[in-house]
Structures are given as C-alpha cells and as structure tokens.
C-alpha positions as CSV (number, residue, x, y, z in Angstrom):
1,M,14.0,-7.1,33.5
2,K,15.3,-8.3,30.1
3,I,13.3,-10.6,27.9
4,K,14.5,-11.0,24.4
5,T,11.3,-11.3,22.4
6,L,11.7,-10.5,18.8
7,L,14.3,-11.0,16.0
8,V,13.9,-9.7,12.4
9,I,16.3,-10.6,9.6
10,I,17.6,-7.6,7.6
11,A,20.1,-7.5,4.7
12,L,22.4,-4.8,3.3
13,S,24.1,-5.3,0.0
14,C,25.3,-3.5,-3.1
15,F,22.9,-5.5,-5.3
16,Q,20.5,-3.4,-7.4
17,F,17.2,-4.5,-8.8
18,V,17.3,-5.4,-12.5
19,K,14.1,-4.9,-14.6
20,A,12.4,-8.2,-15.7
21,N,10.4,-8.7,-18.8
22,N,7.3,-9.7,-16.9
23,L,5.2,-8.4,-14.0
24,E,7.3,-7.8,-10.8
25,A,5.7,-7.0,-7.4
26,Y,6.9,-7.0,-3.8
27,F,4.5,-8.2,-1.1
28,M,4.6,-8.1,2.7
29,Y,2.0,-8.3,5.4
30,S,1.8,-7.5,9.1
31,T,-0.6,-8.7,11.8
32,Y,-2.0,-6.4,14.5
33,F,-4.6,-6.4,17.3
34,S,-7.0,-3.7,18.5
35,P,-10.0,-3.6,20.9
36,E,-12.2,-4.5,17.8
37,G,-10.1,-7.6,17.1
38,A,-7.2,-8.8,15.0
39,Y,-6.4,-7.6,11.5
40,V,-3.8,-8.0,8.8
41,D,-2.3,-5.2,6.8
42,T,-1.1,-6.2,3.3
43,Y,1.4,-4.1,1.3
44,I,2.0,-4.6,-2.4
45,S,4.5,-2.5,-4.5
46,T,4.3,-3.1,-8.3
47,I,7.3,-2.2,-10.3
48,G,6.1,0.2,-12.9
49,N,8.6,-0.7,-15.5
50,S,7.3,-4.3,-15.4
51,A,3.7,-3.4,-16.0
52,V,2.0,-2.6,-19.3
53,F,0.8,1.0,-19.7
54,V,-2.0,1.7,-22.3
55,E,-3.6,4.9,-23.3
56,N,-6.6,5.9,-21.2
57,E,-9.6,8.2,-21.8
58,N,-7.5,11.2,-20.8
59,G,-4.9,10.7,-23.5
60,N,-2.3,9.6,-20.9
61,Y,-0.9,6.1,-20.2
62,Q,-1.8,4.0,-17.2
63,A,-1.4,0.5,-15.9
64,E,-4.1,-1.5,-14.2
65,I,-3.4,-4.4,-11.8
66,E,-6.0,-6.7,-10.4
67,I,-5.3,-7.8,-6.9
68,T,-7.0,-10.7,-5.2
69,I,-6.3,-11.9,-1.7
70,I,-8.1,-14.9,-0.3
71,F,-7.8,-16.3,3.3
72,Y,-8.8,-20.0,3.7
73,K,-9.5,-21.6,7.1
74,N,-10.1,-25.4,7.2
75,A,-10.1,-25.4,3.4
76,E,-13.0,-22.9,3.3
77,I,-12.9,-19.2,2.3
78,E,-13.0,-17.1,5.5
79,T,-12.7,-13.7,3.7
80,F,-11.3,-12.3,0.5
81,T,-10.7,-8.9,-1.3
82,K,-10.6,-8.2,-5.0
83,Q,-9.8,-4.8,-6.5
84,V,-8.2,-3.0,-9.4
85,L,-5.2,-0.8,-8.7
86,K,-4.5,1.9,-11.2
87,S,-1.0,3.3,-11.6
88,P,-0.3,7.1,-11.7
89,E,-0.8,8.4,-15.2
90,I,2.2,9.3,-17.5
91,S,2.2,11.2,-20.8
92,D,4.7,9.1,-22.6
93,T,5.6,5.5,-22.4
94,L,9.2,6.2,-23.1
95,Q,9.6,7.9,-19.7
96,S,10.3,5.9,-16.6
97,K,7.2,4.3,-15.3
98,P,6.4,4.9,-11.6
99,N,6.0,2.1,-9.0
100,F,2.7,2.1,-7.3
101,L,1.5,0.9,-3.9
102,D,-1.5,-0.9,-2.6
103,V,-2.2,-1.1,1.1
104,Q,-5.3,-3.1,2.5
105,R,-6.5,-3.7,6.1
106,I,-8.4,-6.9,6.5
107,A,-10.2,-8.0,9.7
108,L,-9.6,-11.6,10.8
109,N,-10.3,-13.7,13.8
110,T,-7.4,-15.5,15.5
111,G,-6.4,-18.8,14.0
112,V,-4.4,-20.3,11.2
113,Y,-5.1,-19.3,7.6
114,N,-3.9,-20.2,4.2
115,M,-3.5,-17.0,2.3
116,Q,-3.5,-16.9,-1.5
117,L,-2.4,-13.7,-3.4
118,T,-2.9,-13.2,-7.1
119,I,-1.7,-10.1,-9.0
120,K,-2.7,-9.8,-12.6
121,D,-1.8,-7.2,-15.2
122,L,-5.1,-6.4,-16.9
123,N,-3.3,-5.0,-19.9
124,A,-1.3,-8.3,-20.3
125,P,-3.5,-11.0,-18.8
126,E,-0.7,-13.6,-19.2
127,E,1.4,-11.7,-16.7
128,V,0.4,-13.0,-13.3
129,Y,2.1,-12.9,-9.9
130,N,1.2,-15.6,-7.3
131,F,2.0,-16.0,-3.7
132,T,0.8,-18.3,-1.0
133,D,1.6,-18.4,2.7
134,I,0.4,-19.7,6.1
135,I,-0.6,-17.0,8.6
136,N,-1.0,-17.9,12.3
137,I,-2.8,-15.1,14.2
138,K,-2.4,-15.6,18.0
139,H,-3.4,-13.2,20.7
140,E,-4.2,-13.8,24.3
141,A,-5.8,-10.8,26.1
142,D,-3.9,-11.4,29.4
143,K,-0.4,-12.1,28.0
144,F,2.4,-10.0,26.6
145,S,3.0,-10.1,22.9
146,F,4.4,-8.1,19.9
147,S,2.7,-7.3,16.6
148,S,4.6,-7.8,13.4
149,V,7.5,-5.4,12.7
150,Q,6.9,-3.2,9.7
151,F,9.8,-1.3,8.1
152,I,9.0,2.2,7.1
153,E,10.0,4.3,4.1
154,S,8.7,7.6,5.5
155,V,6.7,8.8,8.5
156,E,4.9,11.9,9.6
157,A,2.5,13.0,12.3
158,S,-1.1,12.8,11.1
159,N,-4.6,12.5,12.5
160,E,-6.2,11.6,9.2
161,E,-8.0,8.2,8.9
162,S,-6.6,5.9,6.3
163,V,-4.9,2.5,5.9
164,L,-1.6,4.4,6.0
165,T,-2.2,5.9,9.4
166,K,-1.8,4.3,12.8
167,H,-2.0,6.0,16.2
168,G,-1.1,9.5,15.0
169,Y,1.4,8.5,12.4
170,K,1.1,8.4,8.6
171,M,3.6,5.7,7.5
172,I,4.6,4.7,3.9
173,P,5.7,1.1,4.3
174,Y,9.1,-0.1,3.1
175,I,8.2,-3.4,1.4
176,S,11.3,-5.4,1.8
177,D,13.9,-6.7,4.3
178,F,16.7,-5.8,1.9
179,F,18.4,-2.4,2.3
180,P,20.7,-1.2,-0.5
181,S,24.2,0.1,0.2
182,N,23.0,3.8,-0.1
183,S,20.4,3.4,2.7
184,D,21.3,5.6,5.7
185,R,18.6,4.7,8.2
186,L,16.3,1.8,9.2
187,V,12.9,2.9,10.5
188,F,10.4,0.4,11.9
189,Y,7.0,0.3,13.6
190,T,5.7,-2.3,16.0
191,E,3.1,-2.6,18.8
192,L,3.5,-4.1,22.3
193,Y,0.5,-5.6,24.0
194,N,-0.1,-6.1,27.7
195,T,3.3,-4.9,29.0
196,Q,1.5,-4.4,32.4
197,T,1.6,-8.2,32.8
198,L,5.4,-8.0,32.9
199,T,6.0,-5.2,35.3
200,D,4.2,-2.3,37.2
201,K,7.1,0.1,36.7
202,S,8.6,2.1,33.9
203,F,10.8,0.0,31.6
204,L,13.2,0.4,28.7
205,V,12.8,-1.1,25.2
206,T,16.1,-1.6,23.6
207,Y,16.5,-2.2,19.9
208,Y,19.7,-3.0,18.2
209,I,21.5,-4.7,15.2
210,S,23.5,-7.9,15.6
211,R,25.3,-10.1,13.1
212,L,23.3,-13.0,11.6
213,D,26.3,-15.4,11.4
214,N,27.5,-15.2,15.0
215,G,25.0,-13.1,16.9
216,K,27.5,-10.4,17.8
217,V,25.8,-7.2,19.0
218,L,26.9,-4.1,17.2
219,E,26.7,-1.5,20.1
220,Q,27.0,1.5,17.8
221,F,23.7,0.5,16.2
222,S,21.7,0.4,19.4
223,R,18.9,2.7,20.7
224,F,16.4,2.5,23.6
225,K,13.0,4.1,24.6
226,K,11.4,4.4,27.9
227,M,7.8,3.2,28.3
228,E,5.0,2.9,30.8
229,P,3.3,-0.5,31.4
230,Q,-0.1,-0.7,29.9
231,E,-2.3,-2.7,27.5
232,F,-0.9,-1.0,24.4
233,N,2.4,0.6,23.5
234,V,3.7,1.9,20.2
235,L,7.4,1.5,19.3
236,L,8.5,3.7,16.3
237,G,12.2,3.1,16.1
238,E,15.0,4.5,14.0
239,I,18.7,3.4,13.6
240,N,21.3,5.2,11.5
241,I,22.8,2.5,9.2
242,S,25.0,4.7,7.0
243,E,28.2,3.1,8.4
244,L,26.9,-0.4,8.6
245,Y,28.8,-2.7,6.2
246,S,27.1,-4.9,3.6
247,G,25.9,-8.3,5.1
248,N,23.1,-10.0,6.9
249,Y,21.9,-9.0,10.2
250,Y,19.2,-9.3,12.9
251,L,17.1,-6.4,14.2
252,N,16.6,-7.3,17.9
253,I,14.0,-5.8,20.2
254,D,14.4,-6.4,24.0
255,I,12.4,-5.4,27.0
C-alpha cells in the first residue's frame, strides 16, 4: 500500500532576518480533530526587537501586545479571542529584547471560515500587524485524513496539561517554513485519522524530502515508522538536514 497524501513546502537559505523599525510577528496555525470535535491551534512569535518596551511597576522593562483573532462564517462572527500578551521582563532596554510566543487552542465546528488576526503594540498603538486567511476545516468520521503538519523547535515527554502539550509530548512550535543554513534537523508533528479504513494490517509511514523544482526524491533524507491501523495515530518525525543544500523542497509523507 502506498498512498501519497501530504506535501509541505520547506525552504533552506542563508538569508538572515533583518530587524525592522515596526512591529514584526510570525503567525501560523494548524487544524486538528479530537473526540470532542475540531480545533485550531494558533502560534504567534513576536520579534522582541520590533516591540516597544516600557518600564513597569517592578522597575523592569516589558512589552505588551494585544492579540485579537476572529473567525467569521457566512459573514457572521462564529467565535473570537482577545488577550494581552506580555513579554519577558528585561532590566535594560539597551540589551537584546527577547522574542515571545503566544499559543491558543480554539474549538471550531467543521466548515469554511474567514479568519482575521490583529496584533497591536499597546506601547505604540500605531504599530499594528494584520493577517487574514480562509480556513476550511473538513473531517469525516469514517474516512482517512491528516491533520496539519506543525514544525517543532523542541520536544520533550510530558504529561502536563497545556496548549503546548499533545498526547504525551510538550512541543515548542517552530513558526516558519524557512530553515536557515545552520539548521541541523527538521522536526514535525502530525496526526493521522482512521487508518483502519485503509488496511487491517501493520503499515509503514515514510517521510522524506524531495526537490521542489523537479520532484526528485533525496533518499538520504528519508525515514519511516511502523504503525498499527486505528482511529488515531501520532507521527512525530525528525530528519537530519545538516547536509541539505540551500534551496526549496517538499516534505513528503506517504503511507
């Protein structure tokens, strides 16, 4: 059995981020399913050096970012979240300002949504980051499907309950599909649903990197994992990319 089911574009380059004069943030989201229903995980990394830090009541300096996420369905608000994210405190604004992360888990029914994200620097209200996208959440209980693929910066075993934890793993998301030249590994997480509808025997999931321009499979960047058919499977994969040349590639997942 071999069914090519998922392609994810990745990029490796020597390009380095250059600090901008206004608010900079990176945003990604992933969709998942559970017995309780569908949900979206949102990930926002704000670049500390682009935010305005002001003195707080502790005598330290801190940034405050207001994050609003609205999901519209048929031009009406289905659900929304609004919160203030505070950066880590620093003692001196001349020192490097840390990036800071926001992760939210939002329950949604299946369907097509217009998502609107607004990030505002509360210490510089004119600095606003806006993003819009269309999200199509599809899931059929008796058919095979994948969740989104989330790249991972770090992972460890954990039983704590938090938005960073899934199925025994605490994962810090890597909020980009761009990997700089000094990256030595690609780690990702995805979920497989209803593999028992494809086979009643053990099967292999193969994941590998191929070239974006011609589809050539790079065999040295290929791995596999044995799984049992069931309603829910977790795939936590890792590929060593220290010897992968700069360029644009696909991450392929086959079963």
